[in-house]
N, C-alpha and C positions, 0 to 999 in steps of 0.2 A: 452532279445530281444523280437522281435515281433513273433518268431515261435521257434521250438526247435532246428533248426540248425543255428541260428545266434544270436549274442548278445555279451555282455561284457564278457570278459574272467575273470573267477575267479578261484583262486586255493586255495586248503586247506592245510594249514600249521599248525602243532600242534593243529589240531581240530578247527582252526579258518579260515573262509573265507576272502580272500583278493584279491586285483586286481593286475593287470600286467601293468607296465608303458609301454608307446608306444615308447620310446627311442629305435631306431633301429629295430622297429617292422616291419616285412615285410611278404610276402606270404609264405616264407619258414617256418616261425614260425606258420603261419595259418595252413600250411599243418599238422604240428605236433599236433597241438591242435585238428584238425578234426579227425586225425588218432587215437589219444587217446580216443576220444569220440565215436569212431566206425563208422564214416562217411567216405566216400571216399574222397580222397585228391584233385581230379581233380577239378580245378577252385577254390581251397580255396583261400579266399580273406582276407587280413589284413585291419583293419581299425584303425586309430589312432584319439585319441581325444574323449572326452566324447559327443561331438555333435552328434555321430552316435547312441550310445546306452545307454546314460545317464552317470550320476556320481554315482561311487560306494561309499561305506562307509567302514570305518574300515582302516586296514593296507594296504599298497601298498607292496606286497611281493616280486616281481620280477622286476628287470629292467635290461637294456641292455642285453635282451635276443637275442641269436645269433644262431639260428638253421640251420643245413645244408638242413633240409627238410626230412631227412631219419631216425630221431630218433623216438623212440616209445612212449616216453613221454616228456612233456615240460621240466621237471626237468633234463631230459637227455641232454639237450641242454646247450651249454655255456651260463652263465649268471653271473651277479655280485653276490657276496656272500649274502646269506640270512641274512638280518638284517643290512647290511651296510647302511650307510647314503646315501641319494639320494636326487635329486633336484626335484623329480616328485611330482606332485599333482594329485588329482582325475579328474582334467581337462584333464590328459593325459592318462586316462584309455584306455587300448587296447581292441580291439574287433575283432571278426572273423565271417565270412559267410562261411559255408560249404555247399556242395551239399545236397539237400533235402532228398536223399535216403540213408538210412542207409546201411552199408555193410552187407553181410551175415556171415562174420567172422571177428574177431579182430586181429590187427597186432600181429604176433608172435604166435598165436593160432596154435596148432598142431592137427593132426588126423591121424589115421592109416587106410589105405584103404586095405582091404583083406577079408578073409572069416570069421574072427571072431574079436570080439572087441578089443582083447588084442594083435593082431599082424596084421602087414601089411606094406604096403609102407608108409614111412613117408612123410607127406605133411604139409607144413606150409603156414600160410595166411600172405600175404604181400599186403598191400593197397587194401584189399577186395577181393583178388584173391588167390586161392590155386595154390601152386607150389611144386616142389619136391626138394629133397636134394641128391647132388652127393655123391657117396660112396668113394671118395678119403679120405684116413685117417679114414675112419669110423670104430669104434670099439666098445667094450663093454662098455667103459666109456660114449661114446656118446649115446648108447642105455640106460644106466642108467638114464640119464638126461631126455630123451624123456619119459621114463616110469614114472618117478618122476613127470614130468609136467602133465601127463595124469592122475595121481592119482593112479598109480600101484605101487607095491613094486619094489625095484630096484635089490633085490637079484635074480640072475640067468637072468638078462636082456641079451638078445642075439642080437648081431648086424648081420644084413644080407646085403649082397653086391649082385651087379650084377642083379638088377631088379628081386630079388628073388619072389617078390609078383606082378610081372608084371610091365610093362612099363606105367609111368605116361604120362600126357599131359600138354601142356603149358609150363610155365617158369620153369626153375631150378633156385631156388633162393639162396641156399646155397652150398658152396664148401670148402673143405679142413677144415672141422669141427673138432675141436680138444678140447674136454671137458676133465676136470680133473675127472669127475664123481660127483662132489659135487655141481654143479650149480643147480639152481632151474628152469632155462628155457634154451631151446637151444640157443636162441639168446645171452644168457650170456656167451656162449663159444666162444673161438677164432674161427673165420671163415674169409674167403675172404669177401670183401664188397658184400652186398647184390646184386644178380644178375649177379656177376662176377664169371665166371666158364669157364672150358674147357672140359665140359662133355656132354654125350648125355643121353637120358633116359634109355639106356641099363645099365647105372651105378646108377640108382635110389636106394637109401638106404632104407632099411627096418629095423624093430625091432619086436621082440617077447618079450613081457613082461610077468612076472610070473602070 
């Protein structure tokens, strides 16, 4: 593209870069691309056809992409199976324009807000904004996943409920989180849809990592 926040969308599959066909390509797909690249999703715009950002080369890796707009990665969206036969050509290469300002955090990133690095209120980044996690169903298996994602040991991870580390501000993004304890990221665990909850900040979840 003409600047770092717009251009033809290319995806790396098996160490090879390829393009995305514009069949069904829309702004929900563009939101996911922008989120994955660390940009805010507001006003994310989809472009179809190579007349916008030029013709790519090599394989066309994805087609019939159908995102809801809430996914964290493009491969997390519904799409036709990789390698399936398709009718696309590089004249149909998809493109995206994102907002020019990068977010201060990436989708799904975690942080602990407290008096030390290894314990505090759990906050998660969604669309460039930090928010909290409700303590409904919050237990040591959830704490293990938080600690693992942050690079700590999981042995002896402690879950804290009831705004143990103080009440947060802003959005409450996750509720009814139920991890098995083996997941690599908190968003991999079962939870209600992002932003859907029946909690107040008095129920903000916390964690103490070893």
